[in-house]
N, C-alpha and C positions, 0 to 999 in steps of 0.2 A: 732838470734833467728826471728824471725819471715816468712811470707809465702811473696815471692814479685808476686803478679800476674798483665801481661803486657795486659793493654789495651786499644783501639783504644782511651782513654777518659786519657790514662798515667798509669803510674806504682799507683798500689793502696798495703802497705805493711799489712799481714795482721798478727801481730802480740797481741800478751795478753795484759792482761789490767796496768795499776800502779799502785800507790799512784795519781801523779804527775796527772796524765787523768782525776781528778773529775770532773773539773768544765765543758771538755767534754763532760766527760762522762754523763751531769747532762742535757746539751742541748742537747743535740743526745738523749740518755733516753722521754724527756718531748718531741720535736719535736718528738716521732714515736707517743706515749700516744695522742697527740692532734692531729696528721694529721690519724691519725688508732686507732682509740678507740674499735673500734673489734675487733681485731687482738689481741689484751693485757687483761689478767685480772687485768693490776695494772691501779687506775684510775690515769690521771693528771692532778685535780681540789686537789687529797687527794700528792699525790708527788713530784704536785710542791708546797704544802704548807711546803714540808719538809725543814732542815734543814743543810748546807751541812756536820754534822756529822750524816745523815742519810745514803745520795751518799757519805762517806770515809764509813760508814762499811759496803757496798751494797759490796764495793770493796774487803773488806778485805776478807768479805765472799765469796769472788768469789780469791779465793788466795790461789796457795797449794793442800792440796788434793785432800777438798773437791769440793773446785769449779773449776771455771777458765771461766774471760768473753774478750773473741776481739772481738779487734776492726779490722776495717780496713782504712788504713791513708791511705791523699795523698795529694796533695802539701795544700790544700787547709783547712785539721784538718781532722777530724773522719770524713768517708760518711761509717761509718756499724757497726753495733755490735749484737755479740750473745752473751750468757752465755751457759752451759751445769755445770750440778753439778751430783755429784754424789747421791743413793739414804740415806736420814735419818741414819735408822733402815738400824742396821747388816743383818739382814734380807732381806733389800732388798742393800742390796751397790752393786751388783754387776748388778746394770739397773744406765744406765744414763740417765738424761731428758736437752733437749735444750731449753732452755727460750730465752726471746728477743728480737728473728729475726728481725734486721732492718735493711732497706740502702738508702738512700737519692735516691732518682727519677733520678736526674740522671747520676747514677753512677746502678740502677736495667739495667739487662738483661745484662751485663758483668760478669758471674758468680762470682759475688765478695762474696755476698748468699754460694753456689756454694762450694768458698774454704775455708771462715769462718767452717763453719760446718763442710768438711773433717778437721778441727781445732781440730773440739766440738771433732769430730769423735776420731784425734787419742790420742788425751789426756783420753777421757774416757777407749780408751783400751790399753793406758800406766797406767794406773789406776785397771786396770782386769776388765770391765765393760766386761760385754756377750752380754747386752742392749742396745741404746738408742732411747727411745722415743720422741715423738712430739706433737706439737697438735696445728692442726692452725683453723682456721673456716675454712666449708664450703664455702664460698664465697669467697674467697683467691688462684683462681685457678695457678694466677701466682706464690702463695707459695707453693701450688701443687706439680704442675709439679720439681719445684726445686728440693725438698726433695726428690720426684719417679726420678730423675738425680741420688742422691745422693746414693739411696738404700734404701730407707724407704718405707712402703706400706702399708696397710694400716688395721687398726684389728678392730676393732669400731669408731661409731657415738656417742661423747655424744650427747645427748638433751639439747637444753634450755641451754647452757655451760655457757651463760653470758648475759649479760640484760645492751642494750648501748641504749642509749636514745630513749629507748617506746621498743627496740626491742631484739629477743631473737637471741641466735646464738649460731647454730649448732657447734659442731667442729670435724672434723675427728682426730682419735688417731690412729699415726703412731710410727711401730718400725724397725731399722735397727739391723738385728740381726751378730755382730763381732765373 
């Protein structure tokens, strides 16, 4: 049910999230928000204050035909995550959005993100999506290169999309046609 990615660090399994992942999911998401606040719209303090029901609900909302979360799992546990969801409104259901891409530092540069993103693209294509979109801060050159390798192109810039610690961050808007 998952993809096996062989890397110099060992194997990573790219697989869909399960409700049993709730604690590991919470820990990984909070790590991403704490270490890279400028890369995510969600606030670390607000997310950290949420109880377990919130995290269970996030996993439930992102299973089935509306959305999915994929994890990269290695011997030490979860090492990466990414979410994908279809547009909420019927007129936008042909669009999918990738969100929350994060790979732990020691697993970066090994194509973990690329493989998770391909899982999202396959998921979206299997549900009839015609476009997959994402946003990335303009300063995150490694992520931009990853998305370009995965076939995404820039279609716009959202100026001052995020305000983090008094600094504004622009985001590139990227898409891949399926």
